[in-house]
N, C-alpha and C positions, 0 to 999 in steps of 0.2 A: 383555562379554556377561553379562547376569545374568538371572534369572528362574525358574532350575530348583531353586533351593535348597528343600529340603523336598518336593519332588515326585518320586513314584516313576516311575522310567523302568526298563521291562524290557528287556533285552538278550539276544536269542538268540545262539548261537554265541559266548557270552563267553569261552570257553577258547581259542579260535582266534587267528589272528594280528590280523585287524580287530577282532574283538571285543574282545580286550584293549586295543587302541589307543583304542577308542571309550570303554571303561570308565574309562581313565585320563583321557581328555579330559573325561568328564562328571563324575569325581571333583572336578575343579577348579572345576565349577560347583555343587558340593555337592549334586547330585542324590541321592536316595535310590534307590539302584541295588539291582536285583533280577536276578543274573545267571543264565541258563539255560545250563548246560553239559552237555557229552557224557559220559557216565559220572561218575566221581567226581572230575573235574578241577576241583574248586571253586577259588575266587580268594581270596588272602589279603584279609582286611579288607573283603570285599564279600559281602552276602547272596546265596549260591549255592544252586541247586538243580538235580540232574540231570534232564534231560527229554529224551524223544524227540520231537523237533519235527515228525516225520511222523506220529506217533500222536495221534489225536483226543482221547482220554481223557487222555493224559499232559500235553498242551497245556493242556487246560482245568484240570487239577488245578494245573497249574504258576502259571497266571494267578490261580486262586483262591487260591493261596497268598501270590502278591504282593498280592492285595487284602486278605487277612487281616492281612498283615504291616504293611502302610502305609496301609490305609484306603480307598485309591484308586490308580486307575492314570491317569496323566498322559500318558505317553510310552511307546511301544515302537519298538524299533529291531532289526531283523530282519537279522543278519549271517550266520545259519547259511546254508550251502550247499555246493557240491561242483563239481568239473569232471571230465568224463570226454571225452577227444577221439574223433573218428572222422568220417568222412563219414557221410551218410545209408545208402548202401549197405553200409557196413562196420559200423553201429551195431546192436548185437543189441537186441531188446525189452527184455531186462532191463536193459541200460545205459539206454536211452531211459527206462524207467519210473524207474529210479534217478535221473535227473536231475531227472525231472518231480517225484518224491518230496522230494529235497532241496533243490532250489531254488523250486519253484512250490507243490506241497501244503504245505510246512512255513510258507511265507510266507502263504498263504490261512488255514490253521489259525490262526497266530499273530495275523493281522490280525483275524480274526474274534472271537477270544477277547478281544482288547484292545479292539475296538469295543463288545462287549457288557458291558464293564467301566468303560468311560470315561463320565463323568457330566457330560454338557452340553458338555465341550470335550476336546480332547487332540491330540497329534500322532504321527503313524506315519511313519517313516522306514524303506522298504526298500531293499536293495541289489540293483542291477541290474548291468548291465555295459555299457561303452562300444560295443563292436562290435554287438551286437544291437541297441541302440538306434539306431546309424545304419544298421544293415542292410548293413553291409559287413565283411569280414576275419572271417566266420562259418564259411567252409568249413573243414572238419576238427574243427568242434566243434558239430555241427548239434543233438545234443539238448540240449547246455547252452544254445545260443543260442535254441533254441525255448522253453525253460523261464524264461530270463531276460527274454525278450519277453513271456512271459505274466506275469511279475511287474509289468513296466511297466503292463500293460493292466489288471491287477487294481487297482494303486495309483490309476490314474486313474478306476476304476470307483468306489472308495471317496471319493475326491475329489468326485464329482460327487453320490455319495448323501448326504454328511454335511455339513452346514453348520457343525457345531460341531467336528468333527474334522478336522485337516487331514492330509492324507496325500501324502507326496512320495517320490522316490527320488534316491538317488546312483548314478550310472553311471560307475565307474572304468575306466581301461584297466588293463593289466597293472600290478599292485601289487608293491611291493617286499617280498617274502617269501622266506623260507628255501626254500620249496617250489618257487617259480618259478625262483628263482636256480640250485637243483640241476636243474631240468627244462630250463632253458634256458642253460647256462653260457657259451655264446657270445656271448649278447645284451648289448646295451649297457643294463646295468642302471641307468645313470644317467638313462635316458630313463623309467624306470617311476614309478609314482605313489607317493610316501611315504605310508604308513598313516595317518600324522598329518595329513596333507593330508585324506584321506578322512573321519576322525574329525572334524575341524575343520568341514567341510561338514555332517555329520550333527549336530554340535552346534548349528550354525546353524540348521538346519531345525526342530529341536526347540524353540528358544528363542522367547520373544516377540519378538525383534528380527525373525523371518521374517514377522511381521504375519499377513497373510491368504494367504500363499503356500500353494498347494494344486494337487495335480496334477502338479507340476513335476518335471521330470528334471534333476537338477544334475549336469552332466558333468564329469569330471575325466580328460581324455585323456591317454594317455602322450606324453611330447615326442618 
């Protein structure tokens, strides 16, 4: 896979489990990475900036910084997000709004910021989730599922609106992370999706090898 050398790719949630895997994969492609991180958790050897991806002014300032640093923005990968469980009846308004902010509002703000700075071409990859995509297995995570379903709809809207900017999603099942292992200690973790597989899918969608692919939801279900 070639074609990302010298091209700026913004990665949100870059200090998280998936974000780190994505950055490591894109480093192999020689992309000019601009990592948006939470708080002061910068990444070694990668241009990093602290940003609140749920805040409009913070997002706009971060993408302006990427544009100043590299002259253009070619790719944007939006890994930032979070999970809170609960049925609809059990979910507080605060929890619901938190899920929408972390997963959908952040994706909207970052996609909009990227689109405003992409010049004629570009690629956006958003992170959805397997269960909300298929519309099953979502009981007990109502707010999260609603927000991630919104991410898919938002991505497809971008795909329809922009002939030069390609926008697609990855939709992984349960990923192999320390947090998931701690929360589900009795689960068969060998069936979970490796972070490296998700990062590989994202790298593909960013690359010229993906051609005219847009509006796609690339699924990586747990086995």
